[in-house]
N, C-alpha and C positions, 0 to 999 in steps of 0.2 A: 686588514680592516676595511670594511665596505663603507665608502663615503656617504651612501644613502642613509646609513644608520647613525651618523654623527649628529649630535645635537648642537645647535648653535648656542654660543655663550650669550646670556642675557646681560646687558650692560645698563647701568643707570645713567640718565642724562643729567649731568651736573648743572644746577641752576635753573632747570626747566620747571615750569609750573603746570599743573594739570589744568586743561581747559574746562573741566567739569567742576572739580572741588576746589581748585586754586591752590592746593597744597604744593609746596616747593620740594624738589629733590625726591619725588615719589614716582617719576616716570621711568620705566625700563624699556629698552629697545633691543630687538633681535630680528634676524632674518630666518624665515622658515619657508621652504619651497619657493625661493626667489621672491618672496613678498615680505616687505618690511612691516613689522608689528610693533606697536607701542601700547603699553598698558600702565595704568596707575595702580600701585599696590595699596593705596588708601581707599579709593572709591570704586575700583573695578572698571573704570573707564578703559576702553580699548579702541584702537584705530588700526586700519590696514592701509598700506600704501603700495601701489604697483611700482615696479621699476620704471625709471624714466624712459627706457627704450620702448616699453609697452604704452605708456601714456602718450608718447609722441606718434605712435603708429595709427593707422586708420581705424583700428579696432580698440583704441585706448578707452573710449567711453563705454564700450560693451561691458557687461558683467563678466568678470573673469573667475574661472574656476582654478586655473593653474597655467603654467607655462611649460611647454614641452621643449626640452633641449636635448637633441640626439647627441650621443657621445661617439 
């Protein structure tokens, strides 16, 4: 099985409230291409977060398309 084709499991964040609609227990979280994704299943709010290693680098404030990790 090729690890590039494996889908990340989406998990709900218990007790979390959506910053947009304020509904509780509606946020789900997963990682895709080394980027953390959060979305609300009620109002379609979504947020992307870069990994901490990228945020602390000199290019952390640049707009990111992806992260290259040679194997």
